[in-house]
N, C-alpha and C positions, 0 to 999 in steps of 0.2 A: 549119764541124765537118769533120773528117777522115772521108772516106768508110770505112765497117766495117759488117762483118757478123759478131758474136762471140757465143758462148754466155755467159749471165749466170745467176746465181742469182735468182730474183724470188719473194720470199716463200717459199723453200724449195722452188720448181717451177723445173726446168730451162727456160729462155727463151731466145730468140735476140733480141738488141737489133742494131737498125738505125739507122745515123746516115749521113745526107748533106744536103748545103746546110745549111738551118736548122732541119731535121727530124730527131726522134728517135721510134722506135719500139720496142714490147716487144712480142713474139709468144710466146705458150705454146702450143707445139705439143701437149701433153697436155690442154688445155683447149679442144679444139674446134679448133686454129689459131686463138684468138682475139687481134685486135690489142689486148692489154690497156689499153695505152696509146700515145698518139701526141700529140707535142707540136710547137709551132713554139717554139723556144727562142729567137728573135730577139725576136719579137713575145710572147712569154710567153703563149701561147694552149694550152689544155688542150682538144683536141679532144672525144676521147669521155670518157664518165662516167667518173671514177677518184676512189676514196677510199684514201687511203694505208693506214688502219686496217684495210680489209678484207682477209681471208686466202683462200688459195687456195679454200680450203673453202667461205666464204661465196659467193665467185664461182661454184664448181660447182654450187651449191645453186641459183642465180638466175642461170644461164649468159646467159640473154637479155637482161639488164639490165645489161650492165657490158662496156666495149669494144666490139669490133665482131665480133659473133657471126653465124657463116654459118650459115643454115638451109636444108635441104633439105627439100622438102614441109612450107611454112611455113605457119605461122596454122593455122585449123581446118578439120578435115575431118568432114563431117555423120555424127554418130555411130561416128566411127573409120573410114568406109568410103571406100575409095579404088577407084574404077571406071577399068581400063585397057582398051584395046580388045579385049585377050585374056586378061584375069583380074580378078577382084574380091578384094581384100585388105581385111582386118579389122585396123585398129590398135586398141590400148587405148585407152578413153574415159578420158583424163587432166585432163580438164576437166569435172569432173561436175557443175558448176553448171548448165552448158549442153548437157551430154550430148555432147560433142565430142572428138577427139583434137586435140591443140595442138602444134606446130613441130616435129614430126619428134623425131629422136635425134642427129643426127651433131655439134651442135654440145656434146654431151656426151662425145664420144668422144675417145681420145688418139690423134693423128695423128704419123707418123712423119717426121722430116727427112729428104729424097731429096737435097737441092742447097741450098747457101747459099754466098753469098760476095760479090764484087764485081766489076763491069764498067762501065767508062765513065761513071764518077759514080754510080752505082747500087748500092745494099746490097739483097741481095735474099736470102729464105727460100723455099724450096718442100716444103711439107708435104703429105703423102698419107694417105689412110685407105683403107684396103680392105675391104669390106663383103662378107663371106660367112657360111657356115653356123658359123663361131666365134662371131658377134655372135649375144646371146640374142635380140634383136629378129627374127632370122632365121625364127622358128617362125611369125611373123604376116606378115611380108613376104620371101617366099622367091624372092628376086632377088639377082645378084652385081653390084657396082659398084664403082668406084674415084673417090673425091673427091680431086682436088688443089686444093689453095688456095696460091697464089703471092702474096707479099706485096713488093713494091718500093718504096724509099723513094729519091728523088732531090730534087735541089732545085727540081724539078716538084710535090712532094707525095708522097703514098702512093697506090700503086694495088695493088688488090685483085682478083685474077684466081683465077676457080673453074671448073675444068674437070670435068666429069663424063663417065665412060665406062662404058657398058654392057657388062658381061663375062658375061652369060646369054643364053639363047636366047628369052627373051621382051622383050616391050616394056616399056621402062624408062620411067615418067612423069619428066615434068622441070616442075619447080617451086622455083624459088631465092629466096631473101630475105637482106637483113642485117638484122638487128635493130638499126639504128644507133643507138647511145646517144650523143647527145651532150650535154656537160657545160654546165649552166645556173646560172651564168654559165661562159662559155667564155673569158674575158679575167681575168686577174689582176686583182682589185680590183673587178671589174663588178659588175653587179646583174641577178638573171634578168629582172626586169620591163623592162629596156633591150633584151631579145633579141627580134629578131623573124624570121619565116621566110618564105621565099619558095619558091613550087614552082609551075611552069606548068600547073597541074591543066586538063585539058581536060574532062572528063565526071564528075559525082558518081557513084559507083557506092554505093546505097543498101543499108543491112542490115536484116533482120528481128532487132531490138534485143533480142527475147525468147531469141535464141540465138546471135546476132551471126554470123549468115551472109547473103550477099548475096542479094536477093531475085530475081537474074537481069534486073533491068532498070537503067538508066541515067536520069539527070536532068540537066536544064540546070542551068548553075551559076547558084547563089543569089547575093546580094551578100555573105554571109559567105564561100562558095566563092572567090568572085574576090579576096578580101582575100589568099589566097596568092600569085595572080598578082601584086596589087601589092605585097606584101611587107610586108604592115602585119599579119601575124597574130601577134600576142603569143603566147609559148609559155607564159606565166605566167597559166594556164586549163586549165579541165579539156577535154582534148582527146581523145575516145575514138572511134578507130577510123573517123577520116575517109578514105574512099578513094575515088581518083580514077584515070582513064587519064589518061596523060601527054602532055604538048605541049613546047613549047619557048621559051625565053627569048633574048634576046640578050645576051652578057656580051662585052665588049672587042669589039665588033663581028662577034662570031662565035655561031653557033647554040650553045646550050647546053641540055641536056637532065639534069635533076637537081636539086637544092636548094641554096639560098642562106641562110645563116645570118649575120645582121647586129647589132654589137653598136652600137645608136645613140650610147652616150655616147663610146666610142673610134673609132668607124668602122671596126673591125676586124671581118674576115669570113671563115668557113667556106664554102667550095664542094664539094660532092659531086655530080661529073659522073659519069654513067651512060651505058653504050653503050644500042643500040637493043633489046636483048633485056630491058633492063629497062622494062617499058610501063605499070608502076603504081607509084604510091607510096599507102601507108598511114600515117597521122599518129596517134600514140598518145603520152600523156606521164604515165601513171602519176597522174591526177588534176590535174597540173600542178605541185606544191609539194614535189615530191622531188628537185630538184636536177638534172634531165634531161628531154630529151624525145627522141621517137625518130621523125624520119621515114624510113621505111622503103621503100627501092625494091623491088619485086617484079617477077618475070617474068611471072606468072600471078597472076590474081584468087584471093581466098580460096576455098575448095572447088573450085578450077578443075575437077579431075578429075570431080567430081560435077554440075557444071552442065549444064542440057539448052541448049547453046548452040554455035555456031559458035567454034572453037577461035581463029580470027582476032579475035574478040572477048574469049574468056576468057584468052587466052595461054598456055593450056595444050598442052603439047608432048610427044610420046614419041620415044624414041630405039629404032632398031633394034639387034639385036645386033652389037656390034663399032664403034657409031657413038659419036662424042664431041659434046659441048655445051660451049660456053664462054661466060660472062659476064663483064664487066668493069667496074668503076667505080674513081673517083679521088677523092682529098680533097687540097686546098690550102687555103692561105690567103693573106688580104691584109689590108694596112692598116698 
């Protein structure tokens, strides 16, 4: 396909379509800079969860389970509390069943397109959200920052590059994830029962299942856990918050950090490669029978700002005033 970056209408919303190589992506800046669709046209692979009948309003009402939503301060904060080295913030409890705050807010914000175009066989769009006192969330989280999400599509796949910049005089907490929703099945004509997931898990991070917060401990891998390493984990079952620190696989003779999804019938695969800032994966699939599953890379553990442990273990970081932080991942296909 011709390498292009152009504005299109997507279900009544202004979107950017990126095409290059065999790949096509649709990004909606006004929907949290979400990659609402990503396809390998040659192999007929629908990478992210997509349903043509869904409206933008439907997606906005459940932004975490469509496309590739970017989460800042992801997953659960104990009773909405977020402790930094120089402040204590109290977020609204929006998961009342477990008395937690969940997933932050930037995935629901409208980003602004700062740059888009093509260069050297790559189509790209760079979207920005400036968080300040204009955001109604500022009353409980009075800091200032900018998040930039850059999406690049080339013959090598789709790159997702997130940069956070601290615009205030306080320490800024750092914890990122994508609530990656993989279509199941992702191959045209495939079956969900044929999909297998492989992740190089290192240690199991157990949860208190009464409130779905980590216990602060780690466990050696069980035979069930090693199924992720072997690539034998089926996604057509209930996977509820399996969380692990991340190790490495070998793919094409090279070290690989991330997740591999395989359709056993066709042999087609999706690869999600992450950089060293993504140190954990949590896997969830909405009980397994809803046509998608979520292998979610995270830079820090669930509830990391509140955990009484060394940051080298929790993954939690802070940004000093004026400093920036970037994390990168890539999606590509084979078969």
